[in-house]
C-alpha positions as CSV (number, residue, x, y, z in Angstrom):
1,X,72.4,50.9,93.2
2,X,73.2,54.4,91.8
3,X,71.5,57.6,92.7
4,X,68.0,57.9,91.4
5,X,67.4,60.5,88.6
6,X,65.1,63.5,89.3
7,X,62.4,61.8,87.2
8,X,62.7,58.5,89.2
9,X,62.5,60.4,92.5
10,X,59.5,62.3,91.3
11,X,57.8,59.0,90.2
12,X,58.4,57.5,93.7
13,X,57.1,60.6,95.4
14,X,54.0,60.7,93.2
15,X,53.3,57.0,93.6
16,X,53.4,57.4,97.4
17,X,50.9,60.3,97.3
18,X,48.9,59.5,94.2
19,X,45.6,60.0,96.0
20,X,46.3,63.7,96.6
21,X,46.1,64.5,92.9
22,X,43.3,64.4,90.3
23,X,42.9,65.0,86.6
24,X,42.4,68.7,85.9
25,X,40.3,67.9,82.8
26,X,37.8,65.4,84.1
27,X,38.5,65.3,87.8
28,X,39.0,61.5,87.8
29,X,41.7,59.7,89.9
30,X,45.2,59.4,88.5
31,X,47.5,56.4,88.0
32,X,51.2,56.4,87.5
33,X,52.3,54.3,84.5
34,X,55.8,52.9,84.2
35,X,57.3,55.7,86.2
36,X,56.8,57.9,83.1
37,X,53.4,59.6,83.2
38,X,50.1,60.0,85.0
39,X,46.9,59.0,83.4
40,X,43.2,58.9,84.3
41,X,40.4,56.5,83.2
42,X,39.5,59.0,80.4
43,X,43.1,58.7,79.0
44,X,44.2,62.2,79.8
45,X,48.0,61.8,80.1
46,X,50.6,64.0,81.9
47,X,54.2,63.2,81.2
48,X,56.9,63.5,83.8
49,X,59.7,65.7,82.5
50,X,63.2,64.5,83.0
51,X,63.6,67.3,85.6
52,X,60.8,65.7,87.6
53,X,58.1,68.3,87.1
54,X,54.6,67.8,85.6
55,X,52.8,70.0,83.2
56,X,49.1,69.8,84.1
57,X,47.8,73.1,82.7
58,X,44.9,72.8,80.3
59,X,46.7,75.0,77.8
60,X,49.9,76.9,77.5
61,X,49.6,80.5,78.5
62,X,52.1,83.3,78.2
63,X,52.8,85.4,81.3
64,X,54.7,88.6,82.1
65,X,57.2,86.5,84.0
66,X,60.3,85.2,82.1
67,X,63.4,83.3,82.9
68,X,65.5,86.4,83.6
69,X,62.9,87.6,86.2
70,X,62.9,84.2,87.9
71,X,66.7,84.1,87.9
72,X,66.8,87.5,89.6
73,X,64.2,86.3,92.2
74,X,66.2,83.2,92.9
75,X,69.4,85.1,93.4
76,X,67.7,87.6,95.7
77,X,66.3,84.9,97.8
78,X,69.6,83.1,98.0
79,X,71.2,86.4,99.1
80,X,68.8,86.4,102.1
81,X,66.5,89.3,101.2
82,X,63.4,87.4,102.3
83,X,65.0,85.5,105.2
84,X,62.9,87.3,107.9
85,X,59.8,86.2,106.1
86,X,61.0,82.6,105.7
87,X,61.9,82.5,109.4
88,X,58.4,83.4,110.4
89,X,56.8,81.0,107.9
90,X,59.1,78.3,109.2
91,X,57.9,78.8,112.7
92,X,54.3,78.6,111.6
93,X,54.9,75.3,109.8
94,X,56.8,74.0,112.9
95,X,53.7,74.6,115.0
96,X,51.4,73.0,112.3
97,X,53.5,70.0,111.3
98,X,51.6,69.5,108.0
99,X,52.0,66.5,105.8
100,X,50.9,68.1,102.5
101,X,51.9,71.7,101.8
102,X,50.8,73.4,98.5
103,X,52.6,76.6,97.5
104,X,50.0,78.2,95.2
105,X,51.8,80.6,92.8
106,X,55.3,79.3,93.7
107,X,57.2,81.0,90.9
108,X,60.7,79.7,90.8
109,X,60.1,78.0,94.1
110,X,62.6,79.7,96.3
111,X,60.4,80.1,99.4
112,X,59.1,76.5,99.4
113,X,62.5,75.2,98.7
114,X,64.0,77.0,101.7
115,X,61.1,75.9,104.0
116,X,61.3,72.3,102.9
117,X,65.1,72.3,103.5
118,X,64.3,73.3,107.1
119,X,61.1,71.3,107.7
120,X,61.4,68.2,105.4
121,X,57.7,68.3,104.6
122,X,56.4,64.8,103.7
123,X,54.8,66.0,100.4
124,X,55.5,69.6,99.3
125,X,53.9,70.8,96.1
126,X,54.6,73.9,94.2
127,X,52.3,75.0,91.4
128,X,52.5,77.9,89.0
129,X,51.1,78.7,85.5
130,X,54.5,80.1,84.4
131,X,56.3,77.1,83.0
132,X,59.7,79.0,83.1
133,X,59.3,79.3,86.9
134,X,58.4,75.7,87.4
135,X,61.3,74.5,85.2
136,X,63.7,76.6,87.3
137,X,62.3,75.3,90.5
138,X,62.8,71.7,89.4
139,X,66.3,72.5,88.3
140,X,67.2,73.7,91.8
141,X,65.2,71.4,94.0
142,X,64.3,67.7,93.4
143,X,62.6,67.1,96.8
144,X,59.5,69.1,95.9
145,X,56.8,68.1,93.4
146,X,56.7,71.0,91.0
147,X,53.6,71.3,88.7
148,X,52.7,73.7,85.9
149,X,49.0,74.3,86.8
150,X,46.3,77.0,87.0
151,X,45.4,78.3,90.4
152,X,41.8,78.3,89.2
153,X,42.0,74.6,88.4
154,X,44.5,72.9,90.6
155,X,45.1,69.2,90.1
156,X,44.4,68.5,93.8
157,X,41.6,66.4,95.2
158,X,39.0,67.9,97.5
159,X,40.2,68.5,101.1
160,X,43.6,67.0,100.3
161,X,45.9,69.8,101.5
162,X,47.0,70.6,105.0
163,X,48.6,74.0,104.4
164,X,48.3,76.3,101.4
165,X,51.0,78.9,101.0
166,X,50.1,82.0,99.0
167,X,53.1,84.3,99.1
168,X,52.9,87.7,97.3
169,X,50.9,85.9,94.6
170,X,47.3,86.1,93.2
171,X,44.7,83.9,94.9
172,X,41.7,81.8,94.0
173,X,39.8,81.5,97.2
174,X,37.1,79.2,95.9
175,X,39.7,76.7,94.8
176,X,41.6,77.1,98.0
177,X,38.5,76.2,100.0
178,X,37.9,73.2,97.8
179,X,41.4,71.6,98.2
180,X,42.0,72.6,101.9
181,X,41.4,70.0,104.5
182,X,38.7,70.7,107.1
183,X,41.4,71.5,109.7
184,X,43.9,73.0,107.3
185,X,45.0,76.6,107.0
186,X,45.8,79.1,104.3
187,X,48.9,81.2,104.9
188,X,48.8,84.3,102.8
189,X,51.6,86.9,102.6
190,X,50.6,90.4,101.6
191,X,52.8,93.6,101.3
192,X,52.2,96.5,103.7
193,X,52.4,100.1,102.8
194,X,56.1,100.4,103.6
195,X,57.1,97.4,101.5
196,X,59.8,98.5,99.1
197,X,58.9,102.1,99.8
198,X,62.3,103.2,98.6
199,X,61.5,101.8,95.2
200,X,57.9,103.0,95.3
201,X,59.0,106.6,96.0
202,X,61.1,106.6,92.9
203,X,58.1,105.4,90.9
204,X,55.5,107.7,92.5
205,X,53.6,104.7,94.0
206,X,53.4,105.8,97.6
207,X,49.7,105.6,98.0
208,X,49.5,101.7,98.2
209,X,47.1,100.1,100.7
210,X,46.5,96.3,101.3
211,X,43.1,96.8,102.9
212,X,41.2,95.4,99.9
213,X,43.4,92.3,99.8
214,X,43.0,91.7,103.5
215,X,39.3,92.2,103.3
216,X,38.9,89.7,100.5
217,X,40.9,87.1,102.4
218,X,38.7,87.8,105.5
219,X,35.6,87.2,103.4
220,X,36.6,83.6,102.8
221,X,38.5,82.6,105.9
222,X,38.6,83.2,109.6
223,X,41.9,84.8,110.5
224,X,43.3,82.9,113.5
225,X,46.8,84.4,113.5
226,X,48.5,87.4,112.0
227,X,52.2,88.3,112.0
228,X,54.0,91.3,110.8
229,X,57.5,91.0,109.2
230,X,59.4,94.2,109.2
231,X,63.1,94.7,108.5
232,X,65.5,97.2,106.9
233,X,67.5,95.1,104.4
234,X,70.9,96.1,103.3
235,X,71.7,95.7,99.6
236,X,74.7,95.6,97.4
237,X,74.4,96.8,93.8
238,X,73.8,93.3,92.4
239,X,71.0,92.7,94.9
240,X,69.3,96.0,94.0
241,X,69.4,95.2,90.3
242,X,67.8,91.8,91.0
243,X,65.2,93.4,93.2
244,X,64.1,96.0,90.6
245,X,64.1,93.3,87.9
246,X,61.9,90.9,89.8
247,X,59.3,93.1,91.5
248,X,56.0,93.7,89.6
249,X,56.3,97.4,90.8
250,X,58.7,98.1,88.0
251,X,56.8,96.3,85.2
252,X,56.3,99.5,83.3
253,X,59.3,101.4,84.5
254,X,62.7,102.2,82.9
255,X,65.0,100.3,85.2
256,X,68.0,102.5,84.1
257,X,66.2,105.5,85.7
258,X,66.1,104.0,89.2
259,X,68.8,105.1,91.6
260,X,70.6,102.5,93.7
261,X,69.6,102.6,97.4
262,X,71.6,100.7,100.0
263,X,68.7,100.0,102.4
264,X,65.2,98.8,101.4
265,X,62.2,98.1,103.6
266,X,60.8,94.6,103.9
267,X,57.3,95.1,105.4
268,X,54.8,92.2,105.1
269,X,51.8,90.7,106.8
270,X,51.3,87.0,107.2
271,X,47.6,86.0,107.5
272,X,46.8,82.5,108.8
273,X,43.2,81.6,107.9
274,X,40.9,78.7,108.5
275,X,37.7,77.6,106.8
276,X,34.5,78.7,108.5
277,X,32.4,76.1,110.2
């Protein structure tokens, strides 16, 4: 028998884990039909794309993120810029040994892809509302179930997820609490004040603080572990160009006015939180 297509592999993966998902429209259970689509008792249908991803968003929405940004982020991750972060996340997952990991706000999927290559997670899921990012993720990795979905209305059943990853991405803590298993954890990555300070200085954005972000996380979850990831990363010109293209810091900046810097600071905090009793 020949190699299975991406769509066939996704169908097998979904069939084995069908109880994890629910219809985002009516919240009913889903059934896989003819390895082609998911449907519920109310006849809402979600087709499997040939690349193996699902579009389960209620409606298409435009975002500030486009294909060129996701390409830059993919290249920067492949070049190892975020390797210190991935190393620490990998260690956390090694200690937890989860079956179901949800990357909420996965973008083009680089972080989850790298973690799954190391950990071989039984059912890894990446969701993002940016269809371009999910399409790119599916193009590069066929071992993860990629889904176009809204963080405020994830197509996951209650208490179905062992670990939620939320890496430098917006959050919806009410939804995280709903889908997280009773003994599960949320792993949130937030930037510290020195994160990309060499870029911030050129943009006059040196007064950043993550206190509000950490406080909001603490309001919803008990922080059981906290790790700091700090490194001075060396860049070549191509990496610098990818960095300034992909970071939201430069959203309103003229990229041509930014000067190349050879070393950039990676300064992040990993918060590991549990539900409160």
